[in-house]
GUNURO-983549 format. One line per field, with one value per residue (C-alpha): residue number from 0; x negated, y, z. Coordinates in pm, 1 decimal, padded with zeros to 6 digits. Layout:
k	c(NUM  ...)
x	c(X  ...)
y	c(Y  ...)
z	c(Z  ...)
END
This chain:
k	c(0  1  2  3  4  5  6  7  8  9  10  11  12  13  14  15  16  17  18  19  20  21  22  23  24  25  26  27  28  29  30  31  32  33  34  35  36  37  38  39  40  41  42  43  44  45  46  47  48  49  50  51  52  53  54  55  56  57  58  59  60  61  62  63  64  65  66  67  68  69  70  71  72  73  74  75  76  77  78  79  80  81  82  83  84  85  86  87  88  89  90  91  92  93  94  95  96  97  98  99  100  101  102  103  104  105  106  107  108  109  110  111  112  113  114  115  116  117  118  119  120  121  122  123  124  125  126  127  128  129  130  131  132  133  134  135  136  137  138  139  140  141  142  143  144  145  146  147  148  149  150  151  152  153  154  155  156  157  158  159  160  161  162  163  164  165  166  167  168  169  170  171  172  173  174  175  176  177  178  179  180  181  182  183  184  185  186  187  188  189  190  191  192  193  194  195  196  197  198  199  200  201  202  203  204  205  206  207  208  209  210  211  212  213  214  215  216  217  218  219  220  221  222  223  224  225  226  227  228  229  230  231  232  233  234  235  236  237  238  239  240  241  242  243  244  245  246  247  248  249  250  251  252  253  254  255  256  257  258  259  260  261  262  263  264  265  266  267  268  269  270  271  272  273  274  275  276  277  278  279  280  281  282  283  284  285  286  287  288  289  290  291  292  293  294  295  296  297  298  299  300  301  302  303  304  305  306  307  308  309  310  311  312  313  314  315  316  317  318  319  320  321  322  323  324  325  326  327  328  329  330  331  332  333  334  335  336  337  338  339  340  341  342  343  344  345  346  347  348  349  350  351  352  353  354  355  356  357  358  359  360  361  362  363  364  365  366  367  368  369  370  371  372  373  374  375  376  377  378  379  380  381  382  383  384  385  386  387  388  389  390  391  392  393  394  395  396  397  398  399  400  401  402  403  404  405  406  407  408  409  410  411  412  413  414  415  416  417  418  419  420  421  422  423  424  425  426  427  428  429  430  431  432  433  434  435  436  437  438  439  440  441  442  443  444  445  446  447  448  449  450  451  452  453  454  455  456  457  458  459  460  461  462  463  464  465  466  467  468  469  470  471  472  473  474  475  476  477  478  479  480  481  482  483  484  485  486  487  488  489  490  491  492  493  494  495  496  497  498  499  500  501  502  503  504  505  506  507  508  509  510  511  512  513  514  515  516  517  518  519  520  521  522  523  524  525  526  527  528  529  530  531  532  533  534  535  536  537  538  539  540  541  542  543  544  545  546  547  548  549  550  551  552  553  554  555  556  557  558  559  560  561  562  563  564  565  566  567  568  569  570  571  572  573  574  575  576  577  578  579  580  581  582  583  584  585  586  587  588  589  590  591  592  593  594  595)
x	c(-18014.3  -17808.8  -17553.6  -17272.2  -17359.5  -17380.2  -17084.8  -16883.6  -17091.7  -16986.8  -16604.7  -16565.5  -16753.7  -16485.9  -16180.0  -16317.5  -16412.9  -16171.6  -16128.3  -16489.2  -16479.0  -16224.8  -16385.2  -16755.5  -16563.9  -16382.0  -16715.3  -16882.2  -17145.7  -17413.6  -17415.1  -17294.8  -17522.8  -17464.2  -17687.2  -17359.0  -17098.4  -16956.2  -17083.2  -16822.3  -16780.7  -17170.5  -17114.5  -16878.7  -17119.4  -17464.6  -17265.7  -17446.0  -17789.6  -18093.5  -18112.1  -18441.8  -18225.7  -17938.9  -18140.0  -18287.9  -17923.5  -17769.6  -18046.1  -18073.2  -18406.5  -18433.4  -18195.1  -17904.5  -17806.4  -17444.7  -17407.3  -17059.7  -17057.3  -16792.1  -17000.0  -16765.2  -16885.2  -16556.2  -16743.2  -17060.6  -17225.5  -17162.2  -17238.6  -17632.0  -17536.6  -17445.4  -17830.1  -17877.9  -17761.5  -18030.4  -18264.8  -18167.6  -18217.3  -18556.0  -18664.2  -18509.0  -18651.0  -19017.0  -18911.4  -18816.9  -18470.8  -18127.7  -17853.2  -17478.0  -17235.0  -16978.5  -16731.4  -16630.4  -16422.2  -16197.0  -16346.0  -16175.9  -16291.6  -16075.9  -16250.9  -16027.0  -15734.6  -15692.1  -15350.4  -15207.2  -15035.0  -15323.1  -15427.5  -15167.2  -15354.8  -15677.9  -15684.1  -15480.7  -15740.1  -16014.0  -15825.2  -15776.0  -16190.1  -16211.8  -16014.0  -16168.3  -16526.6  -16389.7  -16223.3  -16575.3  -16731.6  -16479.6  -16681.1  -16898.5  -17222.5  -17428.4  -17737.4  -17668.6  -17488.3  -17610.7  -17327.1  -17317.1  -17063.8  -17128.9  -16780.2  -16488.2  -16301.8  -16547.0  -16816.6  -16615.3  -16390.8  -16737.4  -16793.0  -16510.1  -16486.7  -16849.0  -16768.3  -16503.6  -16871.8  -17034.7  -17203.1  -17437.4  -17653.8  -17629.0  -17771.1  -17631.9  -17831.0  -17714.3  -17796.7  -17819.1  -17745.0  -17709.9  -17936.0  -17842.7  -17627.7  -17431.9  -17451.5  -17148.2  -17095.3  -17031.5  -16844.0  -16575.2  -16572.4  -16463.5  -16202.9  -16062.0  -16075.7  -15862.7  -15644.0  -15566.6  -15555.3  -15882.4  -16098.7  -15968.8  -15928.3  -16225.2  -16478.0  -16340.5  -16370.5  -16777.3  -16818.4  -16709.3  -16876.9  -17241.4  -17124.0  -17074.5  -17303.6  -17470.4  -17516.2  -17511.2  -17342.1  -17176.9  -17421.6  -17168.4  -17179.7  -16843.7  -16714.7  -16940.7  -17293.9  -17130.0  -17101.1  -17480.7  -17609.4  -17388.2  -17518.6  -17912.3  -17823.1  -17643.7  -17983.9  -17772.4  -17974.4  -18351.1  -18354.5  -18431.1  -18340.2  -17978.1  -18035.8  -18330.3  -18226.5  -18153.0  -18415.1  -18694.4  -18981.3  -18937.1  -18560.2  -18668.1  -18911.6  -18620.2  -18444.7  -18725.7  -18746.4  -18409.9  -18400.3  -18689.2  -18543.0  -18206.1  -18424.7  -18619.8  -18289.8  -18154.0  -18388.2  -18284.9  -17965.6  -18026.2  -17999.9  -17647.8  -17394.5  -17220.8  -17522.9  -17627.7  -17307.4  -17261.2  -17154.3  -17517.4  -17500.8  -17149.6  -17257.3  -17551.1  -17323.4  -17099.4  -17377.5  -17492.0  -17183.4  -17111.7  -17454.1  -17464.9  -17139.1  -16969.7  -16616.7  -16329.1  -16224.0  -16460.8  -16211.7  -16014.8  -16248.4  -16513.0  -16246.0  -16113.9  -16479.0  -16523.4  -16202.4  -16338.2  -16642.2  -16391.1  -16453.1  -16159.3  -16283.0  -15997.7  -16042.0  -16121.6  -16410.8  -16520.7  -16444.2  -16676.9  -16954.1  -16893.3  -16928.4  -17299.4  -17395.6  -17565.1  -17512.4  -17833.5  -17757.7  -17609.0  -17510.7  -17201.8  -16918.6  -17043.0  -17356.6  -17476.0  -17738.8  -17667.1  -17778.6  -18083.4  -18179.5  -18128.1  -18351.2  -18646.4  -18628.0  -18670.0  -18339.5  -18170.7  -18545.2  -18593.9  -18270.5  -18258.4  -18579.8  -18526.8  -18196.3  -18400.4  -18605.6  -18256.6  -18209.4  -17878.1  -17960.2  -18037.1  -18360.9  -18371.1  -18121.6  -18202.2  -18207.9  -18157.6  -18478.6  -18573.4  -18728.7  -18574.2  -18471.7  -18720.3  -18984.1  -18805.6  -18741.3  -19102.2  -19244.9  -19357.8  -19298.0  -19589.0  -19793.7  -19579.3  -19626.8  -19321.9  -19129.7  -18814.3  -18879.5  -19143.6  -19086.1  -19200.3  -19324.6  -19081.3  -18825.7  -18942.0  -18667.6  -18473.5  -18182.0  -18097.2  -18198.0  -18308.1  -18436.6  -18254.6  -18402.5  -18275.8  -17920.6  -17696.1  -17469.4  -17484.5  -17180.8  -17087.5  -16884.5  -16572.6  -16324.5  -15973.3  -15675.5  -15377.7  -15054.1  -14664.7  -14712.1  -14926.8  -15306.2  -15530.4  -15913.7  -16045.1  -16356.2  -16492.0  -16837.7  -16718.2  -16572.0  -16696.8  -16606.8  -16363.4  -16139.5  -16153.6  -15785.6  -15486.8  -15156.5  -14880.5  -14569.8  -14526.1  -14381.6  -14311.8  -14369.8  -14322.2  -14606.6  -14897.8  -14788.0  -14527.1  -14752.3  -14932.6  -14644.6  -14564.0  -14875.8  -14838.4  -14481.5  -14652.4  -14446.8  -14741.2  -14926.2  -14944.9  -15119.3  -14924.9  -14967.0  -14944.3  -14785.7  -14730.0  -14553.3  -14481.3  -14809.8  -14898.2  -15006.3  -14663.5  -14492.7  -14677.4  -15036.8  -15162.8  -15328.1  -15609.4  -15462.0  -15758.2  -15611.4  -15492.9  -15874.4  -15866.7  -15549.6  -15609.4  -15937.1  -15819.4  -15572.0  -15828.8  -16068.1  -15801.5  -15782.7  -15496.7  -15521.5  -15432.8  -15416.4  -15291.8  -15142.4  -15067.1  -15018.2  -15249.8  -15589.7  -15815.6  -16142.2  -16436.8  -16586.0  -16300.1  -16442.0  -16400.4  -16022.4  -15893.3  -15709.3  -15543.1  -15508.6  -15413.4  -15163.0  -15014.4  -14762.8  -14670.4  -14332.6  -14223.2  -14265.5  -14058.0  -14304.9  -14247.4  -14456.3  -14105.7  -13931.8  -14059.5  -13895.6  -13992.8  -14095.2  -14209.0  -14475.3  -14737.5  -15082.2  -15420.8  -15659.2  -16008.1  -16202.3  -15951.0  -15877.8  -15494.8  -15210.5  -14907.1  -14549.1  -14338.9  -13981.7  -13764.4  -13790.6  -13545.2  -13234.1  -13368.8  -13333.5  -13644.4  -13688.0  -13608.9  -13874.9  -13877.7  -13784.5  -14090.5  -14147.0  -14326.4  -14510.7  -14874.0  -14864.7  -14751.3  -14442.6  -14669.5  -14808.5  -14402.2  -14459.0  -14814.0  -14650.8  -14389.3  -14664.8  -14971.3  -15101.8  -15154.7  -15451.2  -15594.8  -15580.3  -15772.5  -15497.5  -15506.8  -15293.3  -15582.2  -15564.5  -15206.5  -14832.4  -14537.8  -14405.2  -14106.5)
y	c(-01881.0  -01675.4  -01865.5  -01728.1  -01797.8  -02169.0  -02236.2  -02065.6  -02308.0  -02608.8  -02474.2  -02445.1  -02795.1  -02944.7  -02804.7  -02901.2  -03242.1  -03388.7  -03142.2  -03192.3  -03521.2  -03536.1  -03312.9  -03469.5  -03828.2  -03694.3  -03590.5  -03848.6  -04049.3  -03920.8  -03754.7  -03874.1  -04154.8  -04057.6  -04399.9  -04511.1  -04341.9  -04398.1  -04313.8  -04080.6  -03879.7  -03838.8  -03762.2  -03482.4  -03406.0  -03323.7  -03248.9  -02889.9  -03034.9  -03104.3  -03503.2  -03491.7  -03286.2  -03521.2  -03843.7  -03692.2  -03562.5  -03918.9  -04109.7  -03892.3  -03820.8  -03469.4  -03267.8  -03130.7  -02807.5  -02634.9  -02270.8  -02144.7  -01780.7  -01471.9  -01248.2  -00993.6  -00607.3  -00469.4  -00498.1  -00311.0  -00570.4  -00832.6  -00688.9  -00783.3  -01158.3  -01150.2  -01261.6  -01483.3  -01822.0  -01828.5  -01689.5  -01998.7  -02226.6  -02116.2  -02142.1  -02499.8  -02611.3  -02516.9  -02721.4  -03009.5  -02912.6  -02902.3  -02690.3  -02568.4  -02315.3  -02488.0  -02285.6  -01913.5  -01736.5  -01436.5  -01148.8  -00818.1  -00510.8  -00361.2  -00043.9  -00010.2  -00149.2  00009.8  00174.9  00021.0  -00291.5  -00537.0  -00443.5  -00761.5  -00974.6  -00912.9  -01121.9  -01402.1  -01366.3  -01549.6  -01923.0  -01852.3  -01804.5  -02157.1  -02343.2  -02236.3  -02335.9  -02677.8  -02703.3  -02655.9  -02849.5  -03154.9  -03280.5  -03433.2  -03472.8  -03233.1  -03256.1  -02927.9  -02593.9  -02228.5  -01944.8  -01602.7  -01389.8  -01088.2  -00894.9  -00890.5  -01177.4  -01340.5  -01486.4  -01630.9  -01769.3  -01936.3  -02050.1  -02235.1  -02404.8  -02522.1  -02653.5  -02888.0  -03051.6  -03031.0  -03321.5  -03125.2  -02834.6  -02512.8  -02147.7  -01789.9  -01528.2  -01214.8  -00944.5  -00648.1  -00265.0  00023.5  00277.2  00539.9  00844.8  01130.9  01042.8  00818.4  01169.8  01425.2  01187.8  01101.7  01554.3  01578.6  01315.9  01520.3  01835.8  01700.8  01547.5  01887.8  02084.9  02241.5  02042.7  01953.8  01669.6  01735.7  01796.2  01470.2  01271.9  01409.7  01309.5  00960.1  00897.5  01015.7  00797.2  00471.1  00552.4  00204.0  -00184.7  -00321.4  -00364.6  -00033.1  00102.5  00178.7  -00114.0  -00238.5  -00585.8  -00669.7  -00591.5  -00758.2  -01052.1  -01022.1  -01000.1  -01298.7  -01528.6  -01443.1  -01510.0  -01860.8  -01943.1  -01967.9  -01698.8  -01582.6  -01381.9  -01021.5  -01082.6  -00952.1  -00572.0  -00567.1  -00345.0  -00484.0  -00339.7  -00437.1  -00573.2  -00843.5  -00908.9  -01191.5  -01356.5  -01389.9  -01576.7  -01781.6  -01884.7  -01945.3  -02206.2  -02386.9  -02410.3  -02584.6  -02796.2  -02912.6  -02933.4  -03200.7  -03431.3  -03383.5  -03506.9  -03275.0  -02987.0  -03018.1  -02748.0  -02961.3  -03033.9  -02630.5  -02466.5  -02626.3  -02414.5  -02282.6  -02136.0  -02002.3  -01841.7  -01688.8  -01533.6  -01361.7  -01254.8  -01087.2  -00932.6  -00792.1  -00667.8  -00482.3  -00305.3  -00483.8  -00537.4  -00621.5  -00821.6  -01111.6  -01128.1  -01303.6  -01466.0  -01642.9  -01812.5  -01951.2  -02054.5  -02195.8  -02410.9  -02498.5  -02666.2  -02793.6  -02575.4  -02390.6  -02021.8  -01719.9  -01390.5  -01448.6  -01631.9  -01325.5  -01069.5  -01282.9  -01258.7  -00910.0  -00834.0  -00972.1  -00888.4  -00490.4  -00289.4  -00226.2  -00098.9  00308.9  00207.2  00395.5  00408.9  00381.4  00574.7  00817.0  00636.8  00378.1  -00002.9  00089.0  00275.0  -00027.2  -00193.5  00026.4  -00025.6  -00348.3  -00474.7  -00844.0  -00958.6  -00759.9  -00768.6  -01137.6  -01127.0  -00946.6  -01109.0  -01410.0  -01240.3  -01175.2  -01504.9  -01388.5  -01643.4  -01967.6  -01966.2  -02348.8  -02334.7  -02487.2  -02332.8  -02434.4  -02338.5  -02676.2  -02439.6  -02291.4  -01962.9  -01814.4  -01977.8  -01860.1  -01489.2  -01461.4  -01573.8  -01351.3  -01492.6  -01546.0  -01271.1  -00949.1  -00809.0  -00571.1  -00493.9  -00635.1  -00956.2  -00963.6  -00951.0  -00614.1  -00568.2  -00325.3  -00109.4  00139.5  00368.2  00396.8  00631.4  00289.6  -00022.2  -00081.9  -00344.3  -00514.3  -00356.3  -00065.0  -00089.4  00179.9  00052.7  -00240.5  -00463.4  -00497.5  -00352.1  -00526.4  -00564.0  -00766.4  -00565.2  -00717.1  -00678.3  -00663.9  -00574.7  -00864.3  -00908.1  -00715.8  -00635.4  -00296.7  -00181.7  -00000.3  00058.9  00357.3  00532.7  00790.4  00714.1  01038.5  00894.2  00528.7  00585.9  00733.6  00742.1  00888.5  00885.3  00665.3  00743.8  00419.7  00340.6  00003.7  00194.0  00344.4  00606.8  00725.2  00814.9  01003.3  01154.5  01289.9  01431.9  01648.9  01765.8  01869.4  01652.3  01463.7  01806.0  01695.3  01369.2  01051.1  00655.5  00594.4  00244.2  00043.0  -00295.0  -00533.2  -00495.1  -00880.0  -01147.7  -01335.8  -00968.5  -00843.1  -01046.0  -00797.1  -00528.6  -00282.2  00067.1  00273.7  00489.9  00620.8  00699.6  01081.1  01133.5  01054.4  01195.4  01531.2  01479.8  01378.4  01691.3  01938.8  01770.4  01600.8  01244.9  01009.9  00632.4  00346.3  00026.9  -00179.0  -00540.7  -00502.3  -00474.0  -00142.7  -00156.4  -00268.7  00137.7  00242.5  00407.5  00712.2  00665.7  00455.4  00167.4  -00151.8  -00374.3  -00741.4  -00716.3  -01017.7  -01200.7  -00974.7  -00771.6  -01005.2  -01308.4  -01150.7  -00944.7  -00730.3  -00440.6  -00407.4  -00359.3  00019.7  00308.1  00678.1  00834.7  00511.9  00586.9  00358.7  00249.2  00164.3  00157.5  -00003.3  00049.5  -00175.1  -00383.9  -00261.3  -00249.7  -00180.0  00013.9  00056.6  00084.6  -00216.3  -00377.3  -00711.4  -00522.1  -00409.1  -00550.6  -00576.4  -00290.6  -00482.5  -00477.9  -00292.3  -00476.8  -00523.3  -00601.1  -00891.9  -00729.9  -00709.5  -01075.6  -01055.6  -01242.5  -01565.6  -01549.7  -01568.9  -01917.1  -01869.0  -01576.3  -01834.6  -02086.7  -01811.7  -01867.7  -01534.9  -01333.6  -01504.9  -01843.9  -01693.8  -01611.9  -01895.5  -02142.3  -02368.5  -02464.7  -02420.2  -02549.5  -02444.3  -02227.9  -02391.8)
z	c(16683.0  16920.4  17156.4  17023.8  16688.2  16810.4  16976.4  16689.7  16434.7  16694.2  16708.4  16312.5  16256.1  16548.9  16362.2  16014.5  16093.2  15897.7  15614.8  15587.2  15579.8  15294.0  15075.1  15096.0  15061.2  14703.8  14558.6  14332.1  14480.5  14191.8  13886.6  13568.1  13366.2  13018.8  12904.2  13017.5  12868.3  12535.8  12219.2  12079.5  12396.0  12343.2  12000.3  12059.7  12359.0  12155.5  11788.8  11761.3  11839.5  11645.4  11647.3  11861.4  12116.3  12089.6  12194.9  12516.9  12596.8  12515.8  12656.6  12967.0  12916.6  13077.8  13304.8  13108.6  13228.8  13238.8  13202.1  13317.8  13210.5  13264.8  13022.0  12858.8  12810.3  12954.6  13296.5  13283.4  13544.2  13299.1  12966.5  13010.0  13055.5  12682.3  12581.1  12910.8  12767.7  12492.0  12747.1  12991.0  12680.4  12611.4  12977.2  12986.8  12667.7  12806.5  13140.8  12912.9  12995.1  12753.2  12859.4  12713.7  12751.2  12984.4  12953.7  12995.7  13252.1  13228.8  13451.9  13495.5  13570.0  13912.4  13859.0  13497.8  13663.4  13987.6  14021.4  13727.5  13664.9  13583.4  13976.0  14005.1  13871.2  14010.0  14382.5  14136.2  13880.6  14164.2  14151.7  13749.3  13727.5  13982.8  13790.6  13446.0  13606.6  13677.5  13287.4  13174.8  13403.0  13386.6  13075.7  13313.0  13113.6  13333.4  13621.2  13727.4  13703.8  13629.8  13722.5  13558.7  13730.0  13981.9  14072.8  14313.3  14243.0  13964.5  14217.8  14476.2  14221.8  14037.8  14383.3  14413.4  14137.8  14154.6  14465.2  14336.5  14159.5  14471.4  14400.1  14134.1  14268.3  14124.0  14083.4  14043.7  13846.2  13864.9  13645.6  13859.2  13958.2  13680.5  13726.0  13990.8  13872.6  13979.9  14371.2  14556.7  14778.4  14489.5  14302.2  14582.6  14644.3  14249.8  14311.2  14592.0  14398.1  14120.5  14408.7  14521.3  14105.9  14189.5  13913.5  13594.7  13405.3  13176.1  13543.2  13657.7  13385.4  13324.1  13699.1  13644.5  13329.5  13500.1  13802.3  13596.8  13289.5  13153.0  13202.1  13540.1  13896.2  14038.4  14242.8  14548.2  14834.4  14740.6  14664.0  14382.9  14555.8  14865.4  14685.2  14565.1  14886.6  15073.1  14758.2  14806.9  15173.0  15113.0  14913.4  14621.5  14435.9  14415.9  14787.6  14747.7  14320.6  14335.0  14291.3  14088.4  13789.3  13482.6  13266.1  13484.9  13436.8  13656.7  13560.8  13317.6  13569.1  13767.1  13525.3  13463.9  13856.2  13891.6  13575.6  13708.5  14076.5  13901.0  13700.2  14010.1  14204.1  13948.8  14117.5  14445.9  14579.6  14928.3  14693.7  14605.9  14583.2  14892.7  15077.2  15130.2  15133.8  15509.5  15812.8  15862.2  15499.8  15545.9  15907.8  15700.9  15425.5  15716.6  15955.5  15613.5  15556.3  15922.4  15932.0  15600.1  15649.3  15336.4  15186.7  15335.9  15063.6  15150.9  15492.5  15216.9  14947.2  15211.0  15400.2  15088.0  14985.0  15307.5  15267.4  14906.5  15112.3  15369.8  15642.8  15826.8  15932.2  16030.0  16152.7  16480.4  16393.8  16151.3  16420.0  16707.6  16409.2  16338.4  16761.1  16809.6  16459.0  16452.4  16167.8  15983.8  15642.0  15567.8  15229.5  15073.2  15190.1  15517.7  15440.1  15134.5  14970.6  14688.8  14637.5  14451.3  14782.7  15000.8  14734.1  14769.7  15131.8  15140.2  15022.3  15080.3  15210.4  15433.2  15600.1  15574.7  15756.9  16063.3  16149.6  16150.0  16360.7  16598.0  16586.9  16400.2  16108.0  16046.0  15888.3  15848.6  15619.6  15285.0  14962.7  14608.1  14569.0  14804.8  15055.9  15392.2  15357.5  15574.5  15353.4  15025.8  15122.4  15235.2  14915.5  14587.0  14235.1  13995.8  13841.2  14039.3  14343.3  14344.7  14676.3  14552.9  14572.5  14837.5  15195.1  15372.0  15694.3  15792.0  15644.0  15418.6  15498.2  15827.8  15678.8  15494.6  15636.6  15974.8  16208.0  16450.9  16757.4  16609.0  16436.7  16311.8  16553.1  16786.6  16594.6  16239.8  15998.4  16021.1  16304.4  16385.2  16469.2  16612.8  16828.3  16781.8  16398.8  16323.5  16252.5  16044.4  15966.6  15947.9  15840.3  16058.8  15963.0  15690.8  15973.1  16214.3  16549.9  16598.1  16327.1  16485.4  16666.0  16537.3  16727.4  16522.5  16335.0  16013.4  15715.9  15482.9  15116.2  14858.5  14610.8  14636.5  14347.5  14570.6  14832.0  14616.1  14503.4  14820.9  14868.2  14571.9  14689.4  15011.0  15247.8  15345.2  15592.3  15930.1  16106.9  16036.5  15963.3  15627.5  15600.1  15255.6  15266.5  14994.2  14886.1  14996.0  14817.2  14815.8  14665.8  14425.2  14421.8  14701.5  14470.7  14585.5  14709.8  14635.2  14464.1  14842.8  14920.5  14807.9  14964.4  15242.6  15284.2  15190.8  15485.7  15722.2  15625.2  15672.0  16055.7  16073.9  16256.0  15937.8  15914.5  15682.9  15747.3  15502.4  15381.2  15059.9  15014.2  14970.6  14772.5  14878.2  14805.1  15032.6  15374.8  15594.4  15661.7  15944.7  15777.7  15900.0  15595.9  15468.2  15743.4  15809.3  15804.1  15526.1  15463.8  15159.4  15401.8  15680.9  15898.9  16141.8  15908.9  15707.1  16022.7  16056.2  15950.6  15875.1  16222.6  16437.9  16619.9  16508.9  16726.5  16513.1  16754.8  16595.4  16939.3  17154.7  16839.2  16856.6  16602.0  16747.6  16765.1  17098.8  16895.5  16933.1  16602.7  16706.3  16536.4  16255.8  15876.0  15666.5  15355.4  15065.5  14789.8  14533.7  14185.5  13982.2  13609.6  13516.2  13216.0  13155.0  13243.5  13614.8  13534.7  13416.8  13834.2  13977.6  14049.3  14249.9  14450.0  14632.3  14683.4  14785.4  15145.0  15388.7  15359.3  15662.0  15457.8  15186.9  14973.0  14761.9  14578.1  14566.3  14972.5  15039.3  15021.6  14944.8  15243.0  15466.2)
END
């Protein structure tokens, strides 16, 4: 392993010694023994099964697997999950095992709620999903679990929930991306034209329908597909299978292989979730995030995941990982091609392989398949020779995926920015070098819709730093501000020097414009970002890692937060907002106590 990563791992282990020990000590020593459960408990468990199956479950004669599903058909990525429980049950029966749907979790589509009131529920939905998974698993009759969830907050939420049952093994089964439609650059171009009034609503709608057109994950490399890549790197789903198309003949074989793996894992305590998700596993996932130019949302989510497993990591750790990890992929928004092109180039299987060769991944990290990551990624499933689950000898398209010896850039996709305005993260992989440093007067807003309105009034025809405050987790649940992407992109294309600074989030699909996001402390927690006023000069420097102003803020008062309605369920989360941790702590209510 790279010496910097080894040193970081030792540092994380030392820092987390007590919390990791407490996490492991809180887990049951072994799985539940159904033979000693109460008869009434068992009768409720097996009521829906035929008599022969009742006895198999009650007498603990075979593994009983719990399925936690985030199925709904609001999400194109989750629509294929409708029939997965029946398919999983069939494959389990062939192995002599049994299954039940332990529970369902909510799953919202950020693509639908962008710029709308519901987006303020998005980040908090992750912890709701974690709690929902725990409710489903609370029946304590399972020997292992199968997790069906893909998108933004959903996969991290399921992972956090499953870690509460870390004495059991778990496997994720994805459904794959939709077929390629309208190219992402063309879609972005039409969005910008519409923002300028140069494309009609009908033209825009037609373009969006061509981009999002069938079951499967959206094909850009945003948060959902970053989830999938990281789960591959963690060995919690079949390495190389994340981006197999939903209707591919390979897809059912991947489901079958995943069921076989989890059925086998129930007989090996070393393959429990708590044992697999260790410091090596987490570092492997974060290296994969940096090498692929993945979503900035995971600078929040995977900190929360780590805490769920008893590990304490922060943005300094992520920045260090990024500093030694080369950027090896170009997938939209940090390139023009989509995840289907990435899969065709070799996908996660090849990316894992070249990073192991570079000594940036721990190839000996265990997977739920009972083999090391290095061994698993090199295998081929039975009766198939398709590229997607076979480790290719080299990348098939160097414009999309490169070997570690020939990177797109020497370091990874995400950087830490800090200074007298706080700490933030910046996704540099999608920002051209000539746009990575901005020094300009700022314009301060408290709502992204006000930014768009100012643009439409012609008030933003100049270089500027757009500051959007009171968007943090304590203020309004930290919504993504993806609606700003076309507007800021237009200003940059017009030759202006433009940056965004916010205590909110940007979509995993955002890029192109320099953005210092997740600024902590947030304005609602009296962070200095809330002291800025129109005209103050602000430095945003992604090369030197700087976020600062030369203005004396010591005599300023915080800009008040706007009153927000509790409609659309937002009022139900007021207590969560008062208890939530900072973005750098994972923006969670599950691992944080009330601020003093």
